[in-house]
MIDOSE-1310 file (N, C-alpha, C; in nm, 2 decimals, decimal comma, always signed):
residues 200
mkli	+1,01/-1,87/-2,44/+1,07/-1,87/-2,31/+0,98/-1,94/-2,21; +1,04/-1,99/-2,10/+0,96/-2,05/-1,99/+0,99/-1,98/-1,86; +0,88/-1,95/-1,79/+0,89/-1,90/-1,65/+0,86/-2,01/-1,55; +0,96/-2,05/-1,47/+0,94/-2,14/-1,36/+0,88/-2,06/-1,25
asit	+0,76/-2,10/-1,21/+0,68/-2,01/-1,13/+0,59/-2,09/-1,02; +0,54/-2,01/-0,93/+0,44/-2,06/-0,84/+0,33/-1,96/-0,83; +0,20/-2,00/-0,82/+0,09/-1,91/-0,83/+0,09/-1,82/-0,71; +0,15/-1,86/-0,59/+0,14/-1,77/-0,47/+0,26/-1,69/-0,45
spfv	+0,37/-1,71/-0,52/+0,49/-1,63/-0,50/+0,48/-1,49/-0,54; +0,50/-1,39/-0,45/+0,49/-1,25/-0,50/+0,60/-1,21/-0,59; +0,72/-1,27/-0,58/+0,83/-1,24/-0,67/+0,80/-1,29/-0,81; +0,73/-1,40/-0,82/+0,68/-1,45/-0,95/+0,58/-1,36/-1,00
rkvr	+0,49/-1,31/-0,92/+0,38/-1,23/-0,96/+0,43/-1,10/-1,02; +0,53/-1,04/-0,97/+0,59/-0,92/-1,03/+0,62/-0,95/-1,18; +0,68/-1,06/-1,21/+0,71/-1,09/-1,35/+0,59/-1,12/-1,43; +0,49/-1,19/-1,37/+0,37/-1,22/-1,44/+0,29/-1,10/-1,48
vlir	+0,29/-1,00/-1,38/+0,22/-0,87/-1,41/+0,29/-0,80/-1,52; +0,42/-0,79/-1,52/+0,49/-0,73/-1,63/+0,46/-0,79/-1,76; +0,46/-0,92/-1,77/+0,43/-0,99/-1,90/+0,29/-0,95/-1,95; +0,19/-0,94/-1,86/+0,06/-0,90/-1,90/+0,05/-0,76/-1,94
eagk	+0,12/-0,67/-1,87/+0,12/-0,53/-1,90/+0,18/-0,51/-2,04; +0,28/-0,60/-2,07/+0,35/-0,59/-2,21/+0,26/-0,66/-2,32; +0,16/-0,73/-2,28/+0,08/-0,81/-2,38/+0,16/-0,92/-2,44; +0,24/-0,99/-2,37/+0,33/-1,09/-2,42/+0,31/-1,23/-2,36
tdev	+0,19/-1,25/-2,32/+0,16/-1,39/-2,26/+0,19/-1,50/-2,36; +0,18/-1,47/-2,49/+0,20/-1,58/-2,58/+0,35/-1,61/-2,61; +0,43/-1,53/-2,55/+0,58/-1,55/-2,57/+0,65/-1,61/-2,45; +0,57/-1,63/-2,34/+0,63/-1,69/-2,22/+0,54/-1,80/-2,16
eevm	+0,59/-1,92/-2,16/+0,51/-2,03/-2,10/+0,53/-2,03/-1,95; +0,42/-2,02/-1,87/+0,44/-2,02/-1,73/+0,43/-2,17/-1,68; +0,53/-2,22/-1,62/+0,54/-2,35/-1,57/+0,53/-2,35/-1,42; +0,41/-2,38/-1,37/+0,38/-2,37/-1,23/+0,43/-2,50/-1,15
vatt	+0,50/-2,47/-1,04/+0,55/-2,58/-0,96/+0,51/-2,56/-0,82; +0,52/-2,67/-0,74/+0,50/-2,66/-0,60/+0,63/-2,68/-0,53; +0,68/-2,58/-0,47/+0,81/-2,58/-0,41/+0,82/-2,50/-0,28; +0,91/-2,55/-0,19/+0,93/-2,47/-0,06/+1,08/-2,48/-0,03
plat	+1,13/-2,40/+0,06/+1,27/-2,41/+0,10/+1,31/-2,55/+0,15; +1,21/-2,62/+0,20/+1,24/-2,75/+0,26/+1,22/-2,87/+0,16; +1,15/-2,84/+0,06/+1,12/-2,94/-0,04/+1,12/-2,87/-0,18; +1,24/-2,85/-0,23/+1,25/-2,77/-0,35/+1,23/-2,86/-0,48
dssv	+1,15/-2,81/-0,57/+1,12/-2,88/-0,69/+1,24/-2,90/-0,77; +1,26/-3,01/-0,83/+1,38/-3,04/-0,91/+1,40/-2,95/-1,03; +1,29/-2,90/-1,09/+1,30/-2,81/-1,21/+1,34/-2,68/-1,17; +1,32/-2,64/-1,04/+1,36/-2,51/-0,99/+1,52/-2,52/-0,97
iaan	+1,56/-2,62/-0,91/+1,71/-2,64/-0,89/+1,78/-2,65/-1,02; +1,72/-2,71/-1,12/+1,79/-2,72/-1,26/+1,80/-2,58/-1,32; +1,71/-2,49/-1,29/+1,72/-2,36/-1,35/+1,80/-2,26/-1,26; +1,79/-2,28/-1,13/+1,85/-2,19/-1,04/+1,91/-2,27/-0,92
plgk	+2,05/-2,27/-0,91/+2,11/-2,35/-0,81/+2,07/-2,31/-0,67; +2,02/-2,19/-0,65/+1,97/-2,15/-0,52/+1,84/-2,20/-0,48; +1,77/-2,26/-0,58/+1,64/-2,32/-0,56/+1,53/-2,23/-0,54; +1,54/-2,10/-0,59/+1,44/-2,00/-0,57/+1,37/-1,97/-0,71
ipal	+1,25/-1,92/-0,69/+1,17/-1,88/-0,81/+1,14/-1,73/-0,79; +1,12/-1,67/-0,91/+1,11/-1,72/-1,04/+1,24/-1,74/-1,11; +1,24/-1,83/-1,21/+1,35/-1,85/-1,30/+1,30/-1,84/-1,45; +1,38/-1,78/-1,53/+1,33/-1,76/-1,67/+1,43/-1,84/-1,76
ires	+1,37/-1,94/-1,83/+1,45/-2,02/-1,92/+1,44/-1,96/-2,06; +1,55/-1,92/-2,12/+1,56/-1,86/-2,25/+1,59/-1,96/-2,36; +1,56/-1,92/-2,48/+1,59/-2,01/-2,59/+1,74/-2,03/-2,61; +1,82/-1,93/-2,57/+1,97/-1,95/-2,57/+2,02/-1,88/-2,45
gpal	+2,13/-1,93/-2,39/+2,20/-1,88/-2,27/+2,14/-1,94/-2,15; +2,21/-1,92/-2,04/+2,16/-1,98/-1,91/+2,03/-1,92/-1,86; +1,97/-1,99/-1,78/+1,84/-1,94/-1,72/+1,88/-1,82/-1,63; +1,78/-1,72/-1,63/+1,80/-1,60/-1,55/+1,71/-1,62/-1,42
ydsr	+1,76/-1,57/-1,31/+1,69/-1,58/-1,19/+1,71/-1,46/-1,10; +1,62/-1,44/-1,01/+1,60/-1,32/-0,93/+1,50/-1,23/-1,00; +1,39/-1,20/-0,94/+1,28/-1,13/-1,01/+1,33/-1,00/-1,07; +1,42/-0,93/-1,00/+1,47/-0,80/-1,06/+1,56/-0,82/-1,18
vitr	+1,63/-0,93/-1,19/+1,71/-0,96/-1,31/+1,61/-0,99/-1,42; +1,51/-1,07/-1,40/+1,42/-1,11/-1,50/+1,34/-0,99/-1,55; +1,29/-0,90/-1,46/+1,21/-0,79/-1,51/+1,30/-0,69/-1,59; +1,42/-0,67/-1,55/+1,51/-0,59/-1,63/+1,54/-0,65/-1,77
yldt	+1,56/-0,78/-1,77/+1,58/-0,85/-1,90/+1,46/-0,84/-1,99; +1,34/-0,86/-1,94/+1,22/-0,86/-2,02/+1,19/-0,71/-2,07; +1,22/-0,62/-1,98/+1,20/-0,48/-2,01/+1,29/-0,44/-2,13; +1,41/-0,49/-2,13/+1,51/-0,46/-2,24/+1,47/-0,54/-2,36
hwdl	+1,44/-0,67/-2,34/+1,41/-0,76/-2,45/+1,29/-0,71/-2,54; +1,19/-0,65/-2,47/+1,07/-0,61/-2,53/+1,06/-0,45/-2,55; +1,17/-0,39/-2,50/+1,17/-0,24/-2,51/+1,05/-0,18/-2,45; +1,02/-0,21/-2,33/+0,90/-0,16/-2,26/+0,91/-0,02/-2,20
glyp	+1,03/+0,02/-2,16/+1,04/+0,15/-2,10/+1,00/+0,15/-1,95; +1,00/+0,04/-1,88/+0,95/+0,04/-1,74/+1,07/+0,08/-1,65; +1,19/+0,10/-1,70/+1,30/+0,16/-1,62/+1,35/+0,28/-1,70; +1,27/+0,39/-1,71/+1,30/+0,50/-1,80/+1,43/+0,57/-1,75
adrq	+1,51/+0,60/-1,84/+1,65/+0,66/-1,81/+1,64/+0,78/-1,72; +1,54/+0,86/-1,74/+1,53/+0,99/-1,66/+1,48/+0,96/-1,51; +1,43/+0,84/-1,49/+1,38/+0,81/-1,35/+1,44/+0,68/-1,31; +1,54/+0,63/-1,37/+1,59/+0,50/-1,34/+1,62/+0,47/-1,20
wdvl	+1,69/+0,56/-1,13/+1,74/+0,54/-1,00/+1,62/+0,54/-0,90; +1,52/+0,63/-0,92/+1,40/+0,63/-0,84/+1,32/+0,50/-0,86; +1,31/+0,45/-0,98/+1,24/+0,33/-1,01/+1,31/+0,21/-0,94; +1,44/+0,20/-0,95/+1,51/+0,09/-0,89/+1,50/+0,10/-0,74
tlea	+1,51/+0,22/-0,68/+1,50/+0,23/-0,54/+1,36/+0,19/-0,49; +1,26/+0,23/-0,56/+1,12/+0,19/-0,53/+1,10/+0,04/-0,54; +1,16/-0,02/-0,65/+1,15/-0,17/-0,66/+1,22/-0,24/-0,55; +1,34/-0,19/-0,51/+1,41/-0,25/-0,40/+1,34/-0,24/-0,27
tada	+1,27/-0,13/-0,25/+1,18/-0,11/-0,13/+1,07/-0,21/-0,13; +1,01/-0,23/-0,25/+0,90/-0,33/-0,26/+0,96/-0,47/-0,23; +1,07/-0,50/-0,28/+1,13/-0,64/-0,26/+1,16/-0,66/-0,12; +1,21/-0,56/-0,05/+1,24/-0,57/+0,09/+1,12/-0,59/+0,17
ilea	+1,01/-0,53/+0,14/+0,88/-0,55/+0,20/+0,84/-0,70/+0,18; +0,86/-0,75/+0,06/+0,82/-0,89/+0,03/+0,91/-0,99/+0,11; +1,04/-0,96/+0,12/+1,13/-1,05/+0,19/+1,09/-1,06/+0,34; +1,06/-0,94/+0,40/+1,02/-0,94/+0,54/+0,89/-1,01/+0,56
avai	+0,79/-0,99/+0,46/+0,66/-1,06/+0,47/+0,67/-1,21/+0,46; +0,75/-1,25/+0,36/+0,77/-1,39/+0,34/+0,84/-1,45/+0,46; +0,93/-1,38/+0,52/+1,00/-1,43/+0,64/+0,90/-1,45/+0,76; +0,80/-1,36/+0,77/+0,70/-1,38/+0,87/+0,61/-1,50/+0,84
vyea	+0,58/-1,52/+0,72/+0,49/-1,63/+0,68/+0,57/-1,76/+0,70; +0,70/-1,77/+0,67/+0,78/-1,89/+0,68/+0,80/-1,92/+0,83; +0,81/-1,82/+0,91/+0,83/-1,84/+1,06/+0,71/-1,92/+1,11; +0,59/-1,89/+1,07/+0,47/-1,96/+1,12/+0,45/-2,10/+1,05
rmrp	+0,49/-2,10/+0,92/+0,46/-2,22/+0,84/+0,57/-2,33/+0,85; +0,70/-2,28/+0,86/+0,81/-2,38/+0,85/+0,87/-2,42/+0,99; +0,85/-2,34/+1,09/+0,92/-2,37/+1,22/+0,81/-2,43/+1,31; +0,85/-2,53/+1,38/+0,77/-2,59/+1,49/+0,73/-2,47/+1,59
aeyq	+0,61/-2,48/+1,65/+0,57/-2,37/+1,73/+0,66/-2,34/+1,84; +0,73/-2,44/+1,90/+0,82/-2,41/+2,01/+0,94/-2,34/+1,98; +0,97/-2,33/+1,85/+1,09/-2,26/+1,80/+1,06/-2,13/+1,74; +0,94/-2,09/+1,73/+0,90/-1,96/+1,67/+0,94/-1,85/+1,77
ypew	+0,98/-1,73/+1,71/+1,04/-1,62/+1,78/+0,95/-1,50/+1,75; +0,85/-1,47/+1,84/+0,76/-1,35/+1,82/+0,84/-1,22/+1,80; +0,94/-1,20/+1,88/+1,02/-1,07/+1,87/+1,08/-1,06/+1,73; +1,13/-1,16/+1,67/+1,18/-1,16/+1,54/+1,08/-1,13/+1,44
veaq	+0,96/-1,19/+1,45/+0,85/-1,16/+1,36/+0,81/-1,01/+1,37; +0,81/-0,95/+1,49/+0,77/-0,81/+1,50/+0,88/-0,72/+1,44; +1,01/-0,77/+1,45/+1,12/-0,69/+1,39/+1,10/-0,69/+1,23; +1,05/-0,80/+1,18/+1,03/-0,81/+1,03/+0,91/-0,71/+1,00
waki	+0,81/-0,71/+1,08/+0,70/-0,62/+1,05/+0,74/-0,48/+1,06; +0,83/-0,45/+1,16/+0,88/-0,31/+1,17/+0,95/-0,26/+1,04; +1,02/-0,35/+0,97/+1,08/-0,32/+0,85/+0,97/-0,28/+0,74; +0,86/-0,36/+0,74/+0,75/-0,34/+0,65/+0,69/-0,20/+0,68
dral	+0,66/-0,18/+0,81/+0,60/-0,06/+0,86/+0,67/+0,06/+0,82; +0,81/+0,06/+0,84/+0,89/+0,18/+0,80/+0,89/+0,20/+0,65; +0,90/+0,09/+0,58/+0,90/+0,10/+0,43/+0,77/+0,16/+0,38; +0,66/+0,11/+0,43/+0,53/+0,17/+0,39/+0,52/+0,32/+0,43
nave	+0,57/+0,35/+0,54/+0,57/+0,50/+0,58/+0,65/+0,58/+0,48; +0,76/+0,52/+0,44/+0,85/+0,60/+0,34/+0,78/+0,61/+0,21; +0,71/+0,51/+0,16/+0,64/+0,51/+0,04/+0,52/+0,62/+0,05; +0,45/+0,62/+0,16/+0,34/+0,71/+0,17/+0,40/+0,86/+0,18
erwi	+0,51/+0,88/+0,24/+0,56/+1,01/+0,26/+0,65/+1,06/+0,15; +0,72/+0,97/+0,07/+0,81/+1,02/-0,02/+0,79/+0,98/-0,17; +0,71/+0,87/-0,19/+0,70/+0,81/-0,32/+0,57/+0,82/-0,39; +0,47/+0,88/-0,33/+0,34/+0,88/-0,39/+0,34/+0,95/-0,53
snll	+0,42/+1,06/-0,55/+0,42/+1,12/-0,68/+0,48/+1,03/-0,79; +0,57/+0,94/-0,75/+0,62/+0,84/-0,84/+0,51/+0,74/-0,88; +0,44/+0,70/-0,78/+0,33/+0,60/-0,80/+0,22/+0,65/-0,89; +0,20/+0,79/-0,89/+0,10/+0,85/-0,97/+0,14/+0,88/-1,11
gpld	+0,27/+0,86/-1,14/+0,32/+0,89/-1,27/+0,30/+0,78/-1,37; +0,36/+0,78/-1,49/+0,35/+0,68/-1,59/+0,39/+0,54/-1,54; +0,33/+0,44/-1,58/+0,36/+0,30/-1,53/+0,51/+0,27/-1,54; +0,56/+0,22/-1,44/+0,70/+0,17/-1,44/+0,71/+0,05/-1,34
mgqi	+0,83/+0,00/-1,34/+0,85/-0,13/-1,26/+0,84/-0,10/-1,11; +0,87/+0,02/-1,06/+0,85/+0,05/-0,92/+0,71/+0,04/-0,88; +0,62/+0,09/-0,97/+0,47/+0,08/-0,94/+0,43/-0,07/-0,93; +0,47/-0,15/-1,03/+0,43/-0,29/-1,04/+0,48/-0,36/-0,91
aigv	+0,60/-0,33/-0,87/+0,66/-0,40/-0,75/+0,59/-0,36/-0,62; +0,56/-0,23/-0,61/+0,49/-0,19/-0,49/+0,34/-0,24/-0,49; +0,28/-0,24/-0,60/+0,14/-0,30/-0,61/+0,14/-0,44/-0,57; +0,23/-0,52/-0,62/+0,24/-0,66/-0,58/+0,27/-0,68/-0,43
alsy	+0,36/-0,60/-0,38/+0,40/-0,61/-0,24/+0,28/-0,58/-0,15; +0,21/-0,48/-0,18/+0,09/-0,44/-0,10/-0,01/-0,55/-0,10; -0,03/-0,61/-0,22/-0,13/-0,72/-0,24/-0,09/-0,84/-0,16; +0,04/-0,87/-0,16/+0,09/-0,98/-0,08/+0,07/-0,96/+0,07
vdfr	+0,10/-0,84/+0,12/+0,07/-0,81/+0,26/-0,08/-0,83/+0,29; -0,16/-0,79/+0,20/-0,31/-0,82/+0,22/-0,34/-0,97/+0,22; -0,27/-1,04/+0,13/-0,30/-1,18/+0,11/-0,25/-1,26/+0,24; -0,14/-1,23/+0,29/-0,08/-1,32/+0,39/-0,08/-1,25/+0,53
lgdr	-0,09/-1,12/+0,54/-0,08/-1,05/+0,67/-0,19/-0,94/+0,68; -0,31/-0,98/+0,63/-0,42/-0,89/+0,62/-0,47/-0,83/+0,76; -0,44/-0,90/+0,86/-0,48/-0,85/+1,00/-0,39/-0,73/+1,04; -0,29/-0,70/+0,97/-0,20/-0,59/+1,02/-0,25/-0,45/+0,98
nwra	-0,35/-0,44/+0,89/-0,42/-0,32/+0,86/-0,33/-0,20/+0,83; -0,25/-0,23/+0,73/-0,15/-0,12/+0,69/-0,21/+0,00/+0,64; -0,34/+0,00/+0,59/-0,41/+0,12/+0,54/-0,44/+0,22/+0,64; -0,45/+0,18/+0,77/-0,51/+0,27/+0,87/-0,44/+0,41/+0,87
trpe	-0,31/+0,42/+0,85/-0,24/+0,54/+0,87/-0,18/+0,59/+0,73; -0,22/+0,53/+0,62/-0,16/+0,56/+0,49/-0,27/+0,58/+0,39; -0,35/+0,68/+0,40/-0,47/+0,70/+0,31/-0,43/+0,72/+0,16; -0,32/+0,78/+0,13/-0,28/+0,80/-0,01/-0,24/+0,67/-0,07
lakw	-0,16/+0,60/+0,00/-0,11/+0,47/-0,05/-0,23/+0,37/-0,07; -0,32/+0,37/+0,03/-0,44/+0,29/+0,02/-0,52/+0,32/-0,10; -0,54/+0,45/-0,13/-0,62/+0,49/-0,25/-0,55/+0,45/-0,37; -0,42/+0,47/-0,38/-0,34/+0,43/-0,50/-0,35/+0,28/-0,52
haef	-0,33/+0,20/-0,42/-0,33/+0,06/-0,43/-0,47/+0,01/-0,48; -0,58/+0,06/-0,43/-0,71/+0,02/-0,47/-0,73/+0,03/-0,62; -0,68/+0,14/-0,67/-0,68/+0,16/-0,82/-0,59/+0,07/-0,89; -0,47/+0,05/-0,84/-0,37/-0,03/-0,91/-0,41/-0,18/-0,91
aark	-0,46/-0,22/-0,80/-0,50/-0,36/-0,79/-0,62/-0,40/-0,88; -0,69/-0,30/-0,93/-0,80/-0,33/-1,02/-0,75/-0,34/-1,17; -0,62/-0,32/-1,20/-0,57/-0,34/-1,33/-0,59/-0,48/-1,37; -0,61/-0,51/-1,50/-0,63/-0,64/-1,55/-0,51/-0,73/-1,52
smtd	-0,39/-0,68/-1,53/-0,27/-0,75/-1,51/-0,26/-0,80/-1,36; -0,32/-0,73/-1,27/-0,33/-0,77/-1,13/-0,44/-0,87/-1,10; -0,56/-0,84/-1,16/-0,67/-0,93/-1,13/-0,65/-1,06/-1,20; -0,57/-1,07/-1,31/-0,55/-1,19/-1,38/-0,44/-1,28/-1,30
tvpe	-0,37/-1,22/-1,20/-0,26/-1,29/-1,14/-0,29/-1,30/-0,99; -0,41/-1,28/-0,94/-0,44/-1,30/-0,80/-0,42/-1,44/-0,75; -0,34/-1,46/-0,65/-0,31/-1,60/-0,60/-0,44/-1,66/-0,55; -0,44/-1,79/-0,57/-0,56/-1,87/-0,53/-0,54/-1,94/-0,40
């Protein structure tokens, strides 16, 4: 299989962490591309008409895209148990929360990077941060017990989301009012699957 990827994409990183946790790096070739919404790499479009990464090219069948589709596919393909039946809905909700954090964070980054300064909208940026802030509060208040349990895809997704906020929005200091989440993330970020996929 081939994973169309970018070293800095947090959605790609979710998949790359899963592959390393599964010990399957020899089964997926990671094809790194430079792509943006305004200059989309042709290999990305060939795999995904939406022009988004990650995309997984399989030996048979069409390419898969959207990180949650890919992680579910690989979990089933390798029988990893990262979406355990007895906790499936909690895991999926936690992964969806992480992805929403990432979508809002990427939107903030793109506002500064893609729009000319005169068209940037600070109130919209703060509205995106408010989504992240509320989501992190919910994780601190409701989901710590899930994060402390056996490894699942919700944990991977939240770990990657928090690391991306650190990477791109480090001045926001999300740890200040979330000691339990901060402690959990410090330990999770030290996993080899995470240290091996730190964006450069």
